[in-house]
C-alpha positions as a Markdown table, in Angstrom:
| # | Residue | x | y | z |
|---|---|---|---|---|
| 1 | Met | 103.9 | 110.3 | 95.1 |
| 2 | Ser | 104.5 | 111.9 | 98.5 |
| 3 | Glu | 105.9 | 109.7 | 101.2 |
| 4 | Asp | 103.2 | 107.8 | 103.2 |
| 5 | Ala | 100.6 | 108.2 | 100.3 |
| 6 | Leu | 99.1 | 105.0 | 99.0 |
| 7 | Pro | 98.6 | 104.2 | 95.3 |
| 8 | Gly | 95.1 | 103.7 | 93.9 |
| 9 | Arg | 96.1 | 100.6 | 92.0 |
| 10 | Val | 98.7 | 97.8 | 92.5 |
| 11 | Arg | 99.8 | 95.3 | 89.9 |
| 12 | Ile | 100.4 | 91.9 | 91.3 |
| 13 | His | 103.2 | 89.9 | 89.7 |
| 14 | Glu | 102.1 | 86.3 | 90.4 |
| 15 | Val | 105.0 | 84.0 | 90.9 |
| 16 | Gly | 103.3 | 80.8 | 92.1 |
| 17 | Pro | 103.7 | 78.7 | 88.9 |
| 18 | Arg | 107.5 | 79.4 | 88.8 |
| 19 | Asp | 108.8 | 80.4 | 92.2 |
| 20 | Gly | 106.2 | 78.4 | 94.0 |
| 21 | Leu | 106.3 | 75.1 | 92.2 |
| 22 | Gln | 110.1 | 75.1 | 91.7 |
| 23 | Asn | 110.4 | 74.4 | 95.4 |
| 24 | Glu | 108.1 | 71.3 | 95.4 |
| 25 | Lys | 109.7 | 68.0 | 96.2 |
| 26 | Ala | 107.5 | 66.2 | 93.7 |
| 27 | Val | 107.3 | 67.1 | 90.0 |
| 28 | Ile | 103.8 | 68.5 | 89.2 |
| 29 | Pro | 102.3 | 67.2 | 86.0 |
| 30 | Val | 102.3 | 69.7 | 83.1 |
| 31 | Glu | 98.5 | 69.4 | 82.8 |
| 32 | Val | 98.1 | 70.6 | 86.4 |
| 33 | Lys | 100.5 | 73.5 | 85.9 |
| 34 | Ala | 98.6 | 74.6 | 82.8 |
| 35 | Glu | 95.3 | 74.5 | 84.5 |
| 36 | Phe | 96.7 | 76.3 | 87.5 |
| 37 | Ile | 97.9 | 79.2 | 85.3 |
| 38 | His | 94.5 | 79.3 | 83.5 |
| 39 | Arg | 92.7 | 79.4 | 86.8 |
| 40 | Leu | 95.0 | 82.3 | 88.0 |
| 41 | Ala | 94.2 | 84.2 | 84.8 |
| 42 | Ala | 90.5 | 83.6 | 85.3 |
| 43 | Ala | 90.8 | 85.1 | 88.8 |
| 44 | Gly | 92.0 | 88.3 | 87.2 |
| 45 | Leu | 95.8 | 88.1 | 87.4 |
| 46 | Thr | 97.3 | 89.7 | 84.4 |
| 47 | Thr | 101.0 | 88.9 | 85.1 |
| 48 | Ile | 101.8 | 85.3 | 85.8 |
| 49 | Glu | 105.4 | 84.1 | 85.8 |
| 50 | Ala | 104.9 | 80.8 | 84.1 |
| 51 | Thr | 108.1 | 78.8 | 84.3 |
| 52 | Ser | 111.9 | 78.9 | 84.1 |
| 53 | Phe | 114.3 | 77.8 | 81.3 |
| 54 | Val | 116.9 | 76.7 | 83.7 |
| 55 | His | 118.7 | 73.4 | 82.9 |
| 56 | Pro | 116.5 | 70.5 | 84.2 |
| 57 | Arg | 119.4 | 69.2 | 86.3 |
| 58 | Trp | 119.2 | 72.3 | 88.5 |
| 59 | Val | 115.4 | 72.7 | 88.7 |
| 60 | Pro | 113.8 | 69.4 | 87.6 |
| 61 | Gln | 110.3 | 70.7 | 88.7 |
| 62 | Leu | 110.3 | 73.1 | 85.8 |
| 63 | Ala | 111.9 | 70.8 | 83.1 |
| 64 | Asp | 108.7 | 70.9 | 81.1 |
| 65 | Ala | 108.8 | 74.5 | 80.0 |
| 66 | Glu | 108.7 | 73.6 | 76.3 |
| 67 | Glu | 105.7 | 71.4 | 76.8 |
| 68 | Leu | 103.9 | 74.0 | 79.1 |
| 69 | Phe | 104.1 | 77.1 | 77.0 |
| 70 | Pro | 102.0 | 75.9 | 74.0 |
| 71 | Arg | 99.2 | 75.0 | 76.5 |
| 72 | Leu | 99.0 | 78.7 | 77.4 |
| 73 | Ala | 98.6 | 80.1 | 73.9 |
| 74 | Asp | 94.9 | 80.9 | 74.4 |
| 75 | Leu | 95.6 | 83.3 | 77.3 |
| 76 | Gly | 95.9 | 86.3 | 74.9 |
| 77 | Asp | 96.9 | 89.5 | 76.7 |
| 78 | Val | 98.0 | 87.8 | 79.9 |
| 79 | Arg | 101.6 | 88.5 | 80.5 |
| 80 | Leu | 103.5 | 85.2 | 81.0 |
| 81 | Pro | 107.2 | 86.1 | 81.8 |
| 82 | Ala | 109.7 | 83.3 | 82.2 |
| 83 | Leu | 113.0 | 83.1 | 84.0 |
| 84 | Val | 116.1 | 82.7 | 81.8 |
| 85 | Pro | 119.5 | 82.0 | 83.4 |
| 86 | Asn | 121.7 | 82.5 | 80.4 |
| 87 | Ala | 121.9 | 82.8 | 76.6 |
| 88 | Arg | 120.8 | 79.2 | 76.0 |
| 89 | Gly | 117.8 | 79.6 | 78.2 |
| 90 | Leu | 116.8 | 82.8 | 76.4 |
| 91 | Glu | 117.0 | 81.1 | 73.0 |
| 92 | Arg | 114.8 | 78.3 | 74.3 |
| 93 | Ala | 112.3 | 81.0 | 75.5 |
| 94 | Leu | 112.4 | 83.0 | 72.3 |
| 95 | Ala | 111.8 | 79.9 | 70.2 |
| 96 | Leu | 108.5 | 79.4 | 72.0 |
| 97 | Gly | 107.4 | 83.0 | 71.5 |
| 98 | Val | 107.9 | 84.1 | 75.1 |
| 99 | Arg | 107.2 | 87.8 | 75.2 |
| 100 | Glu | 108.8 | 88.7 | 78.6 |
| 101 | Val | 111.8 | 87.2 | 80.4 |
| 102 | Ala | 113.7 | 87.7 | 83.7 |
| 103 | Val | 117.2 | 87.2 | 84.9 |
| 104 | Phe | 118.2 | 86.4 | 88.5 |
| 105 | Ala | 121.1 | 88.3 | 90.0 |
| 106 | Ser | 122.3 | 88.4 | 93.6 |
| 107 | Ala | 123.4 | 91.3 | 95.9 |
| 108 | Thr | 125.8 | 88.9 | 97.7 |
| 109 | Glu | 128.8 | 86.9 | 96.7 |
| 110 | Ser | 127.7 | 83.8 | 98.7 |
| 111 | Phe | 124.3 | 83.5 | 97.0 |
| 112 | Ala | 125.7 | 84.3 | 93.6 |
| 113 | Lys | 128.1 | 81.3 | 94.1 |
| 114 | Ala | 125.3 | 79.0 | 95.4 |
| 115 | Asn | 122.7 | 79.9 | 92.8 |
| 116 | Leu | 124.8 | 80.6 | 89.7 |
| 117 | Asn | 128.2 | 79.3 | 90.5 |
| 118 | Arg | 129.7 | 82.7 | 89.7 |
| 119 | Thr | 130.7 | 85.9 | 91.4 |
| 120 | Val | 128.4 | 88.8 | 91.4 |
| 121 | Asp | 130.4 | 90.5 | 88.6 |
| 122 | Glu | 130.7 | 87.3 | 86.6 |
| 123 | Ser | 126.9 | 86.8 | 86.8 |
| 124 | Leu | 126.2 | 90.3 | 85.6 |
| 125 | Ala | 128.6 | 89.8 | 82.8 |
| 126 | Met | 126.7 | 86.7 | 81.8 |
| 127 | Phe | 123.5 | 88.6 | 81.8 |
| 128 | Glu | 124.8 | 91.4 | 79.6 |
| 129 | Pro | 124.4 | 89.6 | 76.2 |
| 130 | Val | 121.1 | 88.0 | 77.4 |
| 131 | Val | 119.5 | 91.4 | 78.1 |
| 132 | Ala | 120.9 | 92.8 | 74.9 |
| 133 | Arg | 119.6 | 89.9 | 72.8 |
| 134 | Ala | 116.2 | 90.0 | 74.4 |
| 135 | Thr | 115.9 | 93.8 | 74.1 |
| 136 | Ala | 116.9 | 93.6 | 70.4 |
| 137 | Ala | 114.1 | 91.0 | 69.9 |
| 138 | Gly | 111.5 | 93.4 | 71.5 |
| 139 | Val | 111.3 | 91.3 | 74.7 |
| 140 | Pro | 111.5 | 93.3 | 77.9 |
| 141 | Val | 113.7 | 91.9 | 80.7 |
| 142 | Arg | 113.0 | 92.0 | 84.4 |
| 143 | Gly | 116.0 | 91.9 | 86.7 |
| 144 | Tyr | 115.6 | 90.0 | 90.0 |
| 145 | Val | 118.0 | 91.0 | 92.8 |
| 146 | Ser | 118.0 | 88.4 | 95.5 |
| 147 | Met | 119.3 | 88.7 | 99.1 |
| 148 | Cys | 118.5 | 92.4 | 99.3 |
| 149 | Phe | 118.2 | 92.5 | 103.0 |
| 150 | Gly | 119.9 | 89.5 | 104.5 |
| 151 | Asp | 122.0 | 86.5 | 103.4 |
| 152 | Pro | 122.2 | 83.2 | 105.4 |
| 153 | Trp | 126.0 | 83.1 | 105.0 |
| 154 | Glu | 126.9 | 86.8 | 105.2 |
| 155 | Gly | 124.2 | 88.3 | 107.5 |
| 156 | Ala | 122.7 | 91.8 | 106.9 |
| 157 | Val | 123.3 | 93.2 | 103.5 |
| 158 | Pro | 124.2 | 96.9 | 103.3 |
| 159 | Pro | 121.9 | 98.9 | 100.9 |
| 160 | Glu | 124.9 | 100.2 | 98.9 |
| 161 | Arg | 125.6 | 96.6 | 97.7 |
| 162 | Val | 122.0 | 96.3 | 96.4 |
| 163 | Val | 122.2 | 99.7 | 94.8 |
| 164 | Arg | 125.3 | 98.7 | 92.9 |
| 165 | Val | 123.7 | 95.6 | 91.4 |
| 166 | Ala | 120.4 | 97.3 | 90.7 |
| 167 | Arg | 122.1 | 100.2 | 88.9 |
| 168 | Arg | 124.1 | 97.7 | 86.8 |
| 169 | Leu | 121.0 | 95.8 | 85.8 |
| 170 | Leu | 119.2 | 99.0 | 84.7 |
| 171 | Asp | 122.3 | 100.1 | 82.8 |
| 172 | Leu | 122.3 | 96.7 | 81.0 |
| 173 | Gly | 118.8 | 97.4 | 79.9 |
| 174 | Cys | 116.4 | 95.8 | 82.4 |
| 175 | Ala | 113.0 | 97.4 | 82.3 |
| 176 | Glu | 112.0 | 96.5 | 85.9 |
| 177 | Leu | 113.8 | 95.4 | 89.0 |
| 178 | Ser | 112.3 | 93.1 | 91.7 |
| 179 | Leu | 113.9 | 93.5 | 95.1 |
| 180 | Gly | 114.0 | 90.1 | 96.8 |
| 181 | Asp | 113.9 | 89.4 | 100.6 |
| 182 | Thr | 115.0 | 85.9 | 99.8 |
| 183 | Ile | 115.1 | 84.6 | 103.3 |
| 184 | Gly | 112.4 | 86.8 | 104.7 |
| 185 | Val | 114.4 | 88.8 | 107.3 |
| 186 | Ala | 113.6 | 92.3 | 106.2 |
| 187 | Thr | 111.8 | 94.9 | 108.4 |
| 188 | Pro | 110.0 | 98.1 | 107.4 |
| 189 | Gly | 113.0 | 100.1 | 108.5 |
| 190 | Gln | 115.3 | 98.2 | 106.2 |
| 191 | Val | 112.8 | 98.6 | 103.3 |
| 192 | Thr | 112.7 | 102.3 | 103.9 |
| 193 | Ala | 116.4 | 102.6 | 104.0 |
| 194 | Leu | 116.9 | 100.6 | 100.8 |
| 195 | Leu | 114.3 | 102.4 | 98.8 |
| 196 | Ala | 115.8 | 105.8 | 99.9 |
| 197 | Ala | 119.2 | 104.6 | 98.9 |
| 198 | Leu | 117.9 | 103.5 | 95.5 |
| 199 | Gly | 116.1 | 106.8 | 95.0 |
| 200 | Ala | 119.3 | 108.7 | 95.8 |
| 201 | Ala | 121.1 | 106.7 | 93.2 |
| 202 | Gly | 118.6 | 107.6 | 90.5 |
| 203 | Val | 116.5 | 104.4 | 90.6 |
| 204 | Pro | 112.8 | 105.5 | 90.5 |
| 205 | Ala | 110.2 | 103.6 | 92.5 |
| 206 | Gly | 108.2 | 103.2 | 89.2 |
| 207 | Arg | 110.9 | 100.8 | 88.0 |
| 208 | Leu | 110.8 | 98.7 | 91.1 |
| 209 | Ala | 108.8 | 95.7 | 92.4 |
| 210 | Val | 109.1 | 94.1 | 95.8 |
| 211 | His | 109.3 | 90.3 | 96.5 |
| 212 | Phe | 109.0 | 89.4 | 100.2 |
| 213 | His | 109.1 | 86.1 | 102.0 |
| 214 | Asp | 107.3 | 85.7 | 105.2 |
| 215 | Thr | 109.8 | 83.9 | 107.5 |
| 216 | Tyr | 109.3 | 86.4 | 110.4 |
| 217 | Gly | 105.7 | 87.4 | 109.5 |
| 218 | Gln | 106.8 | 90.8 | 108.1 |
| 219 | Ala | 105.9 | 90.4 | 104.5 |
| 220 | Leu | 102.7 | 92.5 | 104.6 |
| 221 | Ala | 104.3 | 95.2 | 106.8 |
| 222 | Asn | 107.2 | 95.4 | 104.4 |
| 223 | Thr | 104.9 | 95.6 | 101.4 |
| 224 | Leu | 102.9 | 98.4 | 102.9 |
| 225 | Thr | 106.1 | 100.3 | 103.6 |
| 226 | Ala | 107.1 | 99.9 | 100.0 |
| 227 | Leu | 103.7 | 101.1 | 98.7 |
| 228 | Arg | 104.1 | 104.2 | 100.9 |
| 229 | His | 107.4 | 104.9 | 99.1 |
| 230 | Gly | 105.9 | 104.7 | 95.6 |
| 231 | Val | 106.3 | 101.1 | 94.6 |
| 232 | Thr | 103.2 | 99.8 | 92.8 |
| 233 | Thr | 104.2 | 96.3 | 91.7 |
| 234 | Val | 104.2 | 93.5 | 94.2 |
| 235 | Asp | 105.3 | 89.9 | 93.7 |
| 236 | Ala | 103.2 | 87.3 | 95.4 |
| 237 | Ser | 102.5 | 83.6 | 95.2 |
| 238 | Ala | 99.0 | 82.1 | 95.2 |
| 239 | Gly | 98.4 | 80.2 | 98.4 |
| 240 | Gly | 101.9 | 81.2 | 99.8 |
| 241 | Leu | 103.7 | 78.6 | 97.7 |
| 242 | Gly | 107.4 | 78.7 | 97.4 |
| 243 | Gly | 110.8 | 79.3 | 98.9 |
| 244 | Cys | 114.1 | 79.0 | 97.3 |
| 245 | Pro | 115.9 | 75.7 | 96.5 |
| 246 | Phe | 119.3 | 77.3 | 96.9 |
| 247 | Ala | 118.6 | 79.1 | 100.2 |
| 248 | Lys | 117.4 | 76.5 | 102.7 |
| 249 | Ser | 116.3 | 79.0 | 105.3 |
| 250 | Ala | 113.8 | 80.6 | 102.9 |
| 251 | Thr | 110.2 | 80.0 | 103.6 |
| 252 | Gly | 107.1 | 80.7 | 101.5 |
| 253 | Asn | 106.5 | 83.8 | 99.5 |
| 254 | Leu | 103.9 | 86.4 | 100.5 |
| 255 | Ala | 100.6 | 84.8 | 99.7 |
| 256 | Thr | 98.6 | 86.5 | 97.0 |
| 257 | Glu | 95.4 | 86.1 | 99.0 |
| 258 | Asp | 96.9 | 87.7 | 102.1 |
| 259 | Leu | 98.1 | 90.6 | 100.0 |
| 260 | Leu | 94.7 | 91.0 | 98.4 |
| 261 | Trp | 93.0 | 91.0 | 101.8 |
| 262 | Met | 95.2 | 93.9 | 102.9 |
| 263 | Leu | 95.0 | 95.9 | 99.6 |
| 264 | Glu | 91.2 | 95.6 | 99.4 |
| 265 | Gly | 90.9 | 96.8 | 103.0 |
| 266 | Leu | 92.9 | 99.8 | 102.0 |
| 267 | Gly | 90.7 | 100.6 | 98.9 |
| 268 | Ile | 93.5 | 99.7 | 96.5 |
| 269 | His | 92.4 | 98.2 | 93.2 |
| 270 | Thr | 94.0 | 95.1 | 91.7 |
| 271 | Gly | 91.4 | 93.6 | 89.4 |
| 272 | Val | 91.8 | 90.2 | 91.1 |
| 273 | Asp | 88.8 | 88.3 | 92.4 |
| 274 | Leu | 89.7 | 87.0 | 95.9 |
| 275 | Arg | 87.1 | 84.3 | 95.9 |
| 276 | Arg | 88.2 | 82.8 | 92.6 |
| 277 | Leu | 91.9 | 83.0 | 93.7 |
| 278 | Thr | 91.1 | 81.3 | 97.0 |
| 279 | Ala | 89.3 | 78.5 | 95.2 |
| 280 | Thr | 92.3 | 78.1 | 92.9 |
| 281 | Ser | 94.7 | 77.8 | 95.8 |
| 282 | Leu | 92.4 | 75.2 | 97.5 |
| 283 | Trp | 92.2 | 73.3 | 94.3 |
| 284 | Leu | 96.0 | 73.2 | 94.0 |
| 285 | Ala | 96.5 | 72.3 | 97.7 |
| 286 | Glu | 94.4 | 69.2 | 97.1 |
| 287 | Arg | 96.7 | 68.2 | 94.3 |
| 288 | Leu | 99.8 | 68.9 | 96.4 |
| 289 | Gly | 98.4 | 66.9 | 99.3 |
| 290 | Arg | 98.7 | 69.5 | 101.9 |
| 291 | Pro | 96.8 | 72.6 | 103.2 |
| 292 | Ser | 97.7 | 76.0 | 101.9 |
| 293 | Pro | 100.0 | 78.0 | 104.2 |
| 294 | Ser | 98.1 | 81.2 | 103.4 |
| 295 | Arg | 96.2 | 82.5 | 106.5 |
| 296 | Thr | 93.6 | 84.1 | 104.3 |
| 297 | Val | 93.0 | 80.9 | 102.3 |
| 298 | Arg | 92.5 | 79.0 | 105.5 |
| 299 | Ala | 90.2 | 81.6 | 107.0 |
| 300 | Leu | 88.0 | 81.8 | 103.9 |
| 301 | Ala | 87.9 | 78.1 | 103.0 |
| 302 | Ser | 84.9 | 77.2 | 105.1 |
| 303 | Gln | 83.0 | 80.3 | 103.9 |
| 304 | Leu | 83.8 | 79.5 | 100.3 |
| 305 | Asp | 82.3 | 76.0 | 100.8 |
| 306 | Gln | 79.1 | 77.6 | 102.1 |
| 307 | Glu | 78.6 | 80.1 | 99.3 |
| 308 | Pro | 76.5 | 79.2 | 96.3 |
| 309 | Thr | 78.2 | 79.4 | 92.9 |
| 310 | Gly | 78.4 | 82.9 | 91.5 |
| 311 | Ala | 77.8 | 84.6 | 94.9 |
| 312 | Thr | 79.6 | 87.9 | 95.5 |
| 313 | Gly | 81.4 | 87.1 | 98.7 |
| 314 | Pro | 80.6 | 88.1 | 102.3 |
| 315 | Phe | 84.2 | 87.9 | 103.1 |
| 316 | Arg | 85.8 | 90.9 | 101.5 |
| 317 | Pro | 87.2 | 93.4 | 104.0 |
| 318 | Ser | 85.4 | 96.7 | 104.3 |
| 319 | Pro | 87.4 | 99.0 | 102.0 |
| 320 | Ala | 88.8 | 102.3 | 103.0 |
| 321 | Pro | 87.8 | 105.3 | 100.8 |
| 322 | Ser | 89.4 | 104.9 | 97.4 |
| 323 | His | 92.7 | 106.7 | 96.8 |
| 324 | Lys | 93.4 | 108.7 | 93.7 |
| 325 | Glu | 95.4 | 106.9 | 91.0 |
| 326 | Pro | 99.1 | 107.4 | 91.2 |
């Protein structure tokens, strides 16, 4: 894909059930989590990160992974990856028949210490047998790289530090890398510089996803920049849920509805129904006892209330001419 071209289709990697709910102060009942995931699938999302097999002491909000996964068995072809921090977490996931997993690395020493209580190199060494074991079992592994643009303790992160960790994860056997702007400080210029550095190091855009937080309101601009540089997988969270429990300055993820509004206006296909997703985020917001932070959800809420069931929205943006498939 030439620079500045846009893809015809984008795959949304929905992270709300894991990255969103892990940051809630209250523990959400497993029944609500299961229904949330079913509603997301019904809206057309085909990749939904369901939970994490982290020790309950560290993330008590996701301590019910073993109880949750059997409730999702009817979702068929929907991809339901789960985060695994170590070999023990992987074995728990494999025992439940989880078909995709993810590991969570850091580009910075400070966050590696805060999140994993290890150095960057120690954490990568910990992931090596995890990736090998999963791959041997036919389970693809996604590698998250956090703090790709800025770190609350260390400041701006040089692209070469991200490249080093990204290359190591690919060499270990990760099938895909997700580049995280964990505290939401990235700008389009930084995104361009990092993607150029990764490309020069032999990391193709087709192996990358982007994961932006919206602290400074730049998540959509950063996403559009990534799309123009060949990335076609975007992480987002329904209703803008989430943050990071180990980086207190992190605000919510890019809202899936906000992303959809932009992509549909550009004529980029996702297969996701914006109305049904908005209704899902409103449903969850009621159970969380607060309004959704997504601007698109708030803007469409009143229109959704006025529409008869089964209507085909008045509130989709006018699409640009469709682009050719990448």
